[in-house]
C-alpha positions in Angstrom: 0.0 0.0 0.0 1.3 3.4 -0.9 0.9 6.3 1.5 1.2 9.9 0.3 3.4 12.1 2.4 3.2 15.9 2.6 6.3 18.0 1.8 6.5 18.9 5.5 6.5 15.2 6.5 9.2 14.5 4.1 11.3 17.4 5.5 10.8 16.1 9.0 11.8 12.6 7.9 15.0 13.8 6.2 15.8 15.9 9.3 15.4 12.9 11.6 17.6 10.7 9.3 20.3 13.4 9.1 20.4 14.2 12.8 20.9 10.5 13.6 24.0 10.4 11.3 26.9 12.5 12.9 29.2 14.5 10.7 31.9 12.3 9.3 35.2 13.8 10.4 38.5 13.2 8.7 40.9 12.1 11.5 43.7 14.4 12.6 46.9 12.6 11.4 48.7 10.5 13.9 51.9 12.4 13.4 50.1 15.5 14.7 48.9 13.6 17.8 52.5 12.6 18.5 53.5 16.2 18.6 50.3 17.4 20.3 50.2 20.1 17.7 47.4 19.2 15.2 44.0 20.8 15.4 41.2 21.9 13.1 40.1 25.4 12.2 36.7 26.4 10.8 36.3 28.8 7.8 32.9 30.4 7.7 31.9 31.6 4.2 30.5 35.2 4.1 26.8 35.7 4.0 25.5 36.8 0.6 21.9 37.2 1.6 19.8 36.9 4.8 18.4 33.6 3.4 21.8 32.0 3.1 22.5 28.8 4.9 25.7 28.8 7.1 28.4 27.3 4.8 31.7 26.3 6.4 34.9 24.3 5.8 37.1 22.5 8.2 40.9 22.2 7.8 43.5 20.5 9.9 46.5 22.7 10.7 49.5 22.9 12.9 50.8 25.5 15.3 52.9 28.0 13.4 54.2 31.5 14.1 52.4 32.8 11.0 49.1 31.1 11.8 46.4 33.7 12.4 43.0 32.6 13.7 40.3 33.4 16.2 38.8 31.5 19.1 35.2 31.5 20.4 34.5 31.5 24.1 30.8 30.8 24.8 28.4 28.4 26.5 27.0 25.4 24.7 23.5 25.8 26.0 20.6 23.4 25.7 20.8 20.4 23.3 17.0 20.4 23.0 17.0 22.3 19.7 19.6 21.5 17.1 20.3 23.6 14.0 21.7 22.5 10.7 24.8 24.0 9.1 26.8 22.8 6.1 30.5 21.8 6.6 32.5 20.7 3.6 29.2 20.2 1.8 27.9 17.8 4.5 25.2 18.5 7.1 26.2 19.1 10.7 23.9 19.8 13.6 24.9 22.2 16.3 23.2 23.8 19.4 21.1 26.9 19.1 23.5 29.2 20.9 26.4 28.5 18.6 24.1 28.7 15.6 23.0 32.2 16.6 26.7 33.2 16.9 27.6 31.9 13.5 24.7 33.8 11.9 26.1 37.0 13.3 29.7 36.0 12.6 28.9 35.1 9.0 27.6 38.6 8.4 30.6 40.4 10.0 34.0 41.3 8.7 35.6 39.0 11.3 34.6 35.9 9.2 37.6 36.5 6.9 39.8 34.8 9.6 39.4 31.1 10.5 37.8 30.2 13.8 38.4 27.6 16.5 35.3 26.5 18.3 35.3 23.3 20.3 31.8 22.1 19.4 32.8 21.8 15.7 36.5 21.6 15.6 36.7 18.6 17.9 35.1 15.3 17.0 33.0 15.0 20.2 32.2 11.4 19.4 35.9 10.4 19.4 37.0 10.1 23.0 40.7 9.7 22.2 40.7 12.8 20.0 38.6 14.8 22.4 41.0 14.0 25.3 44.0 15.0 23.2 42.4 18.2 22.0 41.3 19.3 25.5 45.0 19.1 26.5 45.8 21.5 23.6 43.1 24.1 24.5 45.4 26.2 26.6 47.8 26.6 23.7 45.0 27.1 21.2 43.7 30.0 23.2 47.0 31.6 24.0 48.2 31.4 20.3 45.0 33.0 18.9 45.1 36.5 17.5 41.7 37.2 19.1 39.3 35.6 21.6 35.7 36.3 20.9 33.3 36.2 23.9 29.7 35.4 22.9 27.1 36.3 25.5 24.1 35.8 23.3 22.1 37.8 20.8 22.5 41.6 21.3 19.7 43.6 23.1 19.4 47.2 24.2 19.8 46.3 27.8 22.9 44.2 27.1 24.5 46.9 25.0 23.8 49.5 27.7 25.5 47.3 30.3 28.6 47.0 28.1 28.6 50.8 27.6 28.5 51.3 31.3 31.4 48.9 31.9 33.4 50.8 29.2 32.7 54.1 31.0 33.9 52.8 34.3 37.0 51.4 32.6 37.8 54.8 31.1 37.3 56.5 34.5 39.7 54.1 36.1 42.3 54.7 33.3 42.1 58.4 33.9 42.4 58.1 37.6 38.9 59.5 38.2 36.6 58.4 41.0 34.3 55.6 39.8 30.7 56.6 39.3 27.8 54.5 38.0 24.1 55.3 38.3 21.7 52.8 39.8 20.1 51.9 36.5 23.5 51.1 35.0 24.5 49.1 38.0 21.4 47.0 37.7 22.1 46.4 34.0 25.6 45.3 34.7 24.5 43.0 37.5 21.9 41.4 35.0 24.7 41.0 32.4 27.0 39.3 35.0 24.2 36.8 35.7 24.5 35.6 32.1 25.1 31.8 32.0 28.5 32.5 30.5 29.7 33.9 33.9 27.9 31.4 36.1 28.8 28.1 34.2 31.7 27.1 36.5 
């Protein structure tokens, strides 16, 4: 018996099939493991329109004095909702918080430099690789040209809190007495309650 399926049902079926099949990583060469110096970097292709999918490429590299890359510091967030991106023309499913960052990153000038982000650059299903890469994280962070801190999607309150912090920082640099109004103090306190600062 043949059952007709709606396009939505077909999309849901394909989504379910894909999400059960993890991205197929190319292994980091054993020679790199021996030197504890091999790791992957993610290139995010620039956004051409708001409807563009997130298209990326992964490349294994080595520590080098001329290597320029960025590192993302963020929280993984809930695994309840996964989002699809494309890596090396293959689907990969990531958590919502990282997806939101990549949407912003893709539309920014920063995407011209490769990015290290643990959720993608480490094969989380390979325990041996994961353990080795975790040992490298200190070096990966310290050798990066820039560490990007992602606190979530921008909002007026969040941006006002950042402005208040900048103002206090400038006051301290100039040797002035620190002054912050009650409203700004509340905004900064709310920002510091972000899960990024309370995860440990």
